[in-house]
N, C-alpha and C positions, 0 to 999 in steps of 0.2 A: 915104419919100416917100408922101404920101397919095394915094389913088385919087380918081377923080371923085366917089365916094360919101362921101368923108371918112374912109374906113377905111384904116388903116395896115397893109399886108400883113404886115410883120415882126411886128407885135403880134398879129395873128391867128394866125400860125404859132407864136408863143410860147405863146399861150393854148391852142391845140390840143395842143401838145407837153405842156403841164402837165396837161391833161385826160387824155391817154394815160398819163402818169406816174401820176396818181392812180388811174386804172382798173387799171393793172398792179399797183400796190401793193395795191389792194383785192382783186384776184384772186389774190394770193399769188405773183406772178411774181418777187419779189425773190430768192427762194431758188433758183430754177432757174439752173444754170450757163450762162453765156453769154447769159442772157436780159436781164432789165430793167436790171441794172447795166451790162452791156456796151453796151446800146442807149442808155442815158442818157449814157454817156461819149462815144459816137459822135455823139449829137445835140448835145452841148455842143461837141465839137471842130469838127464840120462847120458847125454853126449859128453859132458865134462867128466862125469864119473868114469866112464869107459876110457876117455882120453887119459885121465890120470893113471888108470890101470896099465896103460902102455909103458909108463915111465917109472914104476915102482917095482919092488921085489916081485918076482913072478907068483909066489904064493899069495901075497897080499893082492896083487892084480887079479888073480883068479877069484878071490873072495869078493873083490869090488865088482867084478863083472857079474858074478852070481847074484849079489845083492841088487845090482842095478836091474838085472833081468826079473828078479822077484818083484822089485818096485814097479817094473813095467807091467807085470801081471796084475798088480793092484790097480795101476793106471787103466788097463784094459777092462777090469771089473767095474771101475767107476764109469767108464764110457758105456759099458753094457747096461748098467743100471739107469743111467741118464738117457740112454737111447739117442745119443747125439754124436756128431762128427763122423762115425762109421756105422755101418749096419750092425745090428746086434749079433748076428751070426759070426761076423768077422771078429768083433770084440771078444766074443765067447771063445772062438777057436784060438785066437792069439793069446788070450789069458791062460788057457790050458797049456798051450805050447810053452809059453814063457814060464809058467809055474814048474812044469816038468824039467825044462832046460835049466832054470835057475837052481832047483834042488840038485839036479845031477852035477852041475858045475861045483856047487858048494860041497857036495859029497866027495867029489874027486880031488878037491884042493886041500 
């Protein structure tokens, strides 16, 4: 859905993700375990789920978004336990926010 400026937010997010992918490859992050490859898989999984949510029935879309955010909470918990990619405090904060937001969205849909 275009914004009032004529910009499609999902396209902006896709372009930004591709820029980060190119930067990561350029910096040699592909070879790091749990790094760029794992993050790319996560981006594709969560991003595609939410993208599908834009084009289905709003009730189903809300449930998909809630499930994706709960999945991201588990993703953050994994990163917290592994202590990689982001600092533990950030992963912990994000996991709690994602858990609360995911439950709230599922409760409201």
